[in-house]
N, CA, C and O atoms as a printed pandas DataFrame, in Angstrom:
     atom_number atom_name residue_name chain_id  residue_number  x_coord  y_coord  z_coord
0              1         N          MET        A               1 -131.098   62.319  151.128
1              2        CA          MET        A               1 -129.451   61.627  151.550
2              3         C          MET        A               1 -129.158   61.256  150.315
3              4         O          MET        A               1 -128.066   61.652  149.905
4              5         N          ARG        A               2 -129.930   60.489  149.454
5              6        CA          ARG        A               2 -129.647   59.763  148.445
6              7         C          ARG        A               2 -129.514   61.132  147.353
7              8         O          ARG        A               2 -128.441   61.118  146.748
8              9         N          VAL        A               3 -130.187   61.998  147.097
9             10        CA          VAL        A               3 -130.063   63.135  146.275
10            11         C          VAL        A               3 -128.775   63.752  146.528
11            12         O          VAL        A               3 -128.287   64.424  145.619
12            13         N          LEU        A               4 -128.071   63.613  147.760
13            14        CA          LEU        A               4 -126.867   64.907  148.371
14            15         C          LEU        A               4 -126.088   63.678  148.146
15            16         O          LEU        A               4 -124.983   64.221  148.133
16            17         N          SER        A               5 -125.857   62.563  147.979
17            18        CA          SER        A               5 -124.944   61.850  147.828
18            19         C          SER        A               5 -124.588   61.798  145.765
19            20         O          SER        A               5 -123.530   61.894  145.143
20            21         N          ARG        A               6 -126.105   61.595  145.268
21            22        CA          ARG        A               6 -125.283   61.413  143.911
22            23         C          ARG        A               6 -125.056   63.170  143.646
23            24         O          ARG        A               6 -124.146   63.437  142.861
24            25         N          PHE        A               7 -125.613   64.036  144.084
25            26        CA          PHE        A               7 -125.165   65.522  143.946
26            27         C          PHE        A               7 -123.647   65.546  144.110
27            28         O          PHE        A               7 -122.953   66.209  143.340
28            29         N          GLY        A               8 -123.151   64.860  145.062
29            30        CA          GLY        A               8 -121.534   64.927  145.833
30            31         C          GLY        A               8 -121.019   64.377  144.766
31            32         O          GLY        A               8 -120.180   65.087  144.212
32            33         N          MET        A               9 -121.290   63.038  144.125
33            34        CA          MET        A               9 -120.575   62.333  143.026
34            35         C          MET        A               9 -120.595   62.936  141.949
35            36         O          MET        A               9 -119.475   63.051  141.451
36            37         N          ASN        A              10 -121.712   63.529  141.174
37            38        CA          ASN        A              10 -121.618   64.622  139.973
38            39         C          ASN        A              10 -120.633   65.581  140.273
39            40         O          ASN        A              10 -119.829   65.642  139.342
40            41         N          LEU        A              11 -120.377   66.322  141.149
41            42        CA          LEU        A              11 -119.700   67.545  141.621
42            43         C          LEU        A              11 -118.065   67.095  141.656
43            44         O          LEU        A              11 -117.266   67.664  140.913
44            45         N          GLY        A              12 -117.608   65.941  142.658
45            46        CA          GLY        A              12 -116.569   64.895  142.361
46            47         C          GLY        A              12 -116.310   64.732  140.723
47            48         O          GLY        A              12 -115.326   65.235  140.179
48            49         N          ARG        A              13 -117.197   64.057  140.095
49            50        CA          ARG        A              13 -116.827   63.886  138.764
50            51         C          ARG        A              13 -116.495   65.063  137.708
51            52         O          ARG        A              13 -115.564   65.136  136.906
52            53         N          THR        A              14 -117.481   65.896  137.946
53            54        CA          THR        A              14 -117.005   67.289  137.558
54            55         C          THR        A              14 -115.964   67.915  137.907
55            56         O          THR        A              14 -115.334   68.598  137.100
56            57         N          LEU        A              15 -115.574   67.766  139.323
57            58        CA          LEU        A              15 -114.023   68.413  139.514
58            59         C          LEU        A              15 -112.590   67.774  139.101
59            60         O          LEU        A              15 -111.479   68.290  138.973
60            61         N          PHE        A              16 -113.066   66.428  138.941
61            62        CA          PHE        A              16 -112.200   65.652  138.728
62            63         C          PHE        A              16 -111.881   65.343  136.943
63            64         O          PHE        A              16 -110.812   64.983  136.448
64            65         N          LEU        A              17 -112.925   65.566  136.378
65            66        CA          LEU        A              17 -112.766   65.643  134.493
66            67         C          LEU        A              17 -112.485   67.979  134.285
67            68         O          LEU        A              17 -112.174   68.604  133.271
68            69         N          SER        A              18 -112.662   68.299  135.136
69            70        CA          SER        A              18 -112.466   69.494  134.492
70            71         C          SER        A              18 -110.848   70.255  134.476
71            72         O          SER        A              18 -109.837   69.727  134.939
72            73         N          PRO        A              19 -110.895   71.171  134.033
73            74        CA          PRO        A              19 -109.201   71.528  134.269
74            75         C          PRO        A              19 -108.919   71.688  135.692
75            76         O          PRO        A              19 -109.701   71.661  136.643
76            77         N          PRO        A              20 -107.388   71.895  135.652
77            78        CA          PRO        A              20 -106.982   72.076  137.381
78            79         C          PRO        A              20 -107.628   73.119  137.447
79            80         O          PRO        A              20 -108.613   72.789  138.106
80            81         N          ARG        A              21 -107.740   74.316  137.162
81            82        CA          ARG        A              21 -108.017   75.832  137.491
82            83         C          ARG        A              21 -109.071   75.774  138.038
83            84         O          ARG        A              21 -109.222   76.271  139.154
84            85         N          LEU        A              22 -110.268   75.019  137.245
85            86        CA          LEU        A              22 -111.843   75.325  137.675
86            87         C          LEU        A              22 -111.469   74.412  138.521
87            88         O          LEU        A              22 -111.776   74.984  139.566
88            89         N          ALA        A              23 -110.958   73.242  138.891
89            90        CA          ALA        A              23 -110.921   72.536  140.095
90            91         C          ALA        A              23 -110.802   73.445  141.205
91            92         O          ALA        A              23 -111.645   73.621  142.084
92            93         N          ILE        A              24 -109.457   74.120  141.066
93            94        CA          ILE        A              24 -109.172   74.580  142.514
94            95         C          ILE        A              24 -110.093   75.950  142.446
95            96         O          ILE        A              24 -110.217   76.548  143.515
96            97         N          ALA        A              25 -110.471   76.266  141.779
97            98        CA          ALA        A              25 -111.461   77.382  142.027
98            99         C          ALA        A              25 -112.887   76.970  142.595
99           100         O          ALA        A              25 -113.636   77.697  143.248
100          101         N          ALA        A              26 -113.091   75.730  142.234
101          102        CA          ALA        A              26 -114.734   75.243  143.079
102          103         C          ALA        A              26 -113.948   75.232  144.318
103          104         O          ALA        A              26 -114.040   76.128  145.156
104          105         N          ILE        A              27 -113.058   74.065  144.448
105          106        CA          ILE        A              27 -112.241   73.832  146.062
106          107         C          ILE        A              27 -112.528   75.382  146.903
107          108         O          ILE        A              27 -113.056   75.541  148.003
108          109         N          GLY        A              28 -112.141   76.113  146.238
109          110        CA          GLY        A              28 -111.837   77.163  146.961
110          111         C          GLY        A              28 -113.629   78.025  147.497
111          112         O          GLY        A              28 -114.023   78.542  148.542
112          113         N          ALA        A              29 -114.187   77.809  146.295
113          114        CA          ALA        A              29 -115.480   78.585  146.613
114          115         C          ALA        A              29 -116.187   77.739  147.677
115          116         O          ALA        A              29 -116.739   78.249  148.652
116          117         N          LEU        A              30 -116.138   76.196  147.405
117          118        CA          LEU        A              30 -116.609   75.568  148.561
118          119         C          LEU        A              30 -116.149   75.675  149.791
119          120         O          LEU        A              30 -116.958   75.554  150.711
120          121         N          ALA        A              31 -114.432   75.982  150.147
121          122        CA          ALA        A              31 -114.327   76.322  151.629
122          123         C          ALA        A              31 -114.601   77.727  152.092
123          124         O          ALA        A              31 -114.639   77.997  153.292
124          125         N          VAL        A              32 -114.764   78.491  151.288
125          126        CA          VAL        A              32 -114.968   79.452  151.754
126          127         C          VAL        A              32 -116.892   79.646  152.268
127          128         O          VAL        A              32 -117.295   80.175  153.304
128          129         N          PHE        A              33 -117.701   79.061  151.216
129          130        CA          PHE        A              33 -118.420   78.856  151.723
130          131         C          PHE        A              33 -118.842   77.769  153.131
131          132         O          PHE        A              33 -119.901   78.009  153.711
132          133         N          MET        A              34 -118.066   76.733  153.562
133          134        CA          MET        A              34 -117.965   76.179  154.660
134          135         C          MET        A              34 -117.654   77.101  155.908
135          136         O          MET        A              34 -118.369   77.187  156.906
136          137         N          LEU        A              35 -116.350   77.842  155.664
137          138        CA          LEU        A              35 -116.215   78.429  156.213
138          139         C          LEU        A              35 -117.099   79.510  157.132
139          140         O          LEU        A              35 -117.062   79.609  158.358
140          141         N          CYS        A              36 -118.038   80.419  156.044
141          142        CA          CYS        A              36 -118.970   80.975  156.692
142          143         C          CYS        A              36 -120.054   80.481  156.967
143          144         O          CYS        A              36 -120.786   81.251  157.589
144          145         N          SER        A              37 -120.553   79.291  156.712
145          146        CA          SER        A              37 -121.592   78.408  157.413
146          147         C          SER        A              37 -120.993   78.085  158.882
147          148         O          SER        A              37 -121.716   77.836  159.846
148          149         N          MET        A              38 -119.819   78.114  158.921
149          150        CA          MET        A              38 -119.152   77.382  160.188
150          151         C          MET        A              38 -119.240   78.408  161.137
151          152         O          MET        A              38 -119.507   78.235  162.326
152          153         N          ILE        A              39 -118.941   79.802  160.430
153          154        CA          ILE        A              39 -119.315   81.127  161.677
154          155         C          ILE        A              39 -120.254   81.623  161.998
155          156         O          ILE        A              39 -120.317   82.453  162.905
156          157         N          ASN        A              40 -121.423   81.125  161.156
157          158        CA          ASN        A              40 -122.673   81.588  161.216
158          159         C          ASN        A              40 -123.432   80.747  162.068
159          160         O          ASN        A              40 -124.435   81.238  162.585
160          161         N          VAL        A              41 -123.063   79.288  162.363
161          162        CA          VAL        A              41 -123.273   78.102  163.305
162          163         C          VAL        A              41 -122.885   78.711  164.663
163          164         O          VAL        A              41 -123.651   78.905  165.608
164          165         N          PHE        A              42 -121.439   79.007  164.600
165          166        CA          PHE        A              42 -121.006   79.682  165.879
166          167         C          PHE        A              42 -121.545   80.534  166.352
167          168         O          PHE        A              42 -122.073   80.393  167.455
168          169         N          LEU        A              43 -121.595   81.861  165.576
169          170        CA          LEU        A              43 -122.401   82.841  166.101
170          171         C          LEU        A              43 -123.802   83.206  166.713
171          172         O          LEU        A              43 -124.228   84.087  167.460
172          173         N          GLN        A              44 -124.537   81.675  165.775
173          174        CA          GLN        A              44 -125.711   81.524  166.022
174          175         C          GLN        A              44 -125.926   80.854  167.462
175          176         O          GLN        A              44 -126.885   80.812  168.232
176          177         N          SER        A              45 -124.480   80.293  167.497
177          178        CA          SER        A              45 -125.039   79.147  168.781
178          179         C          SER        A              45 -124.565   80.146  170.203
179          180         O          SER        A              45 -124.271   79.455  171.179
180          181         N          GLY        A              46 -124.498   81.146  170.343
181          182        CA          GLY        A              46 -124.348   82.045  171.730
182          183         C          GLY        A              46 -123.001   81.468  171.842
183          184         O          GLY        A              46 -122.966   81.739  173.043
184          185         N          LEU        A              47 -122.241   81.096  171.709
185          186        CA          LEU        A              47 -120.742   81.271  172.190
186          187         C          LEU        A              47 -120.170   82.752  172.677
187          188         O          LEU        A              47 -120.497   83.819  172.157
188          189         N          PRO        A              48 -119.332   82.607  173.682
189          190        CA          PRO        A              48 -119.257   83.866  174.323
190          191         C          PRO        A              48 -117.909   84.630  173.374
191          192         O          PRO        A              48 -116.808   84.799  173.899
192          193         N          PHE        A              49 -118.088   84.888  172.473
193          194        CA          PHE        A              49 -117.332   85.780  171.549
194          195         C          PHE        A              49 -117.109   87.063  172.007
195          196         O          PHE        A              49 -116.004   87.551  171.767
196          197         N          HIS        A              50 -118.087   87.843  172.737
197          198        CA          HIS        A              50 -117.795   89.174  173.028
198          199         C          HIS        A              50 -117.070   89.285  174.519
199          200         O          HIS        A              50 -117.153   90.150  175.391
200          201         N          ARG        A              51 -116.262   87.939  174.433
201          202        CA          ARG        A              51 -115.199   88.277  175.523
202          203         C          ARG        A              51 -114.213   88.559  174.943
203          204         O          ARG        A              51 -113.584   89.462  175.493
204          205         N          TYR        A              52 -113.592   88.003  173.643
205          206        CA          TYR        A              52 -112.555   88.090  172.911
206          207         C          TYR        A              52 -112.724   88.972  172.070
207          208         O          TYR        A              52 -111.586   89.221  171.672
208          209         N          PHE        A              53 -113.759   89.911  171.291
209          210        CA          PHE        A              53 -113.552   90.646  170.199
210          211         C          PHE        A              53 -114.470   92.122  171.083
211          212         O          PHE        A              53 -114.608   93.199  170.503
């Protein structure tokens, strides 16, 4: 957990010091990754998706 927080602090410092375009790209990539992992979790948890699709 401590390693994760240190990694998060380094990531935040890098995003803060980097030019805005790079920060926006990194945040976008992180958002896409979070969305994909959330969809993965939903699909693996066996929610009744087949009712809607």
